[in-house]
N, C-alpha and C positions, 0 to 999 in steps of 0.2 A: 184650773179649778176655781170655783167662785166661793166666796164666804157665805156662811149660813148664819141664821140667828144663833147667837151665843158662841159661834165658832168663827174665828177670823183667820184667813190664810196669810202667812208671811212668806213672801218670795222676793225680797229685796236683793239686788245684786251687790250692794255695798256692805251687807252684813254676812256673818258666818252662819246665822240661823235661818233655816228654811223649814217650815212646818205649820202647824195649827195652834192657835191659842184659844183655849176654852175660858170664857169669862161669864159667870152668871151671878146675878145679884138677887137676893131674896130677903125680905124683912130686915133690911139694914146691914146685911152681911154679904160680902163679895168673895167669890171663890174663883181663883185663876190657876190655870196650869198650861204649860206648853208641851206640845207633842211634836218632837223633832222627826223629820223625814229620815235622818240617818239612824236614829235609835230604833225606829219601827220598820225600816226597810223600804221606804218610799212614801209618796204622798197619799196614795189610796189606803195603805195600811195605817198610817198615822191618823188619817181622817176617821177610819173605822174605830180606832182606839179612842179618839176624842169623842165620837158620837156615843160610844158605849158608856164612857165615863159621864158624859152629859146626861144621858138617860138615867143612870144610877143616881146621880146627884139630884136631878129633878124629882125622881120618885121619893127619895129620902126626905128632901126639904119640903115638898108639897104635902106630904102626909105626916109631917111632924107637928109636935105641940109648940105653941108659941107662949112666951112669957112677956106680958106687957107689949105685945105686938112685935116682939123680936124672937129670933130663934133661940131655943134653949142652949145652954153651954154643951150639953151632951150631944145635941144634934150637930152643932158646929164641929165638935171633936170627931164625930162619926164621918161627917162630910170631908173633913181634912184628911182623915185616914183613907177614905175612898179615893180621894184625889192623889194622895201620896203613893198608894199601892197600885194605881192603874198605870 
């Protein structure tokens, strides 16, 4: 499987982790989450979970209010909760 924009595939033989990393930066704030193949039951299922989370984060952040060019604290909290719950 190949990496996509904002989603990176980790399949190194020397590490215990195999899965997808979601990393998105908007307005000076970076959101990162790892989706393990073991946790989600395989590479396709972990990719689907990562894509769903990415879509939710993009929707929230792109439609949010900005304060001095940065995301508001409420938006950052909501995004962190979305990432944690996915």
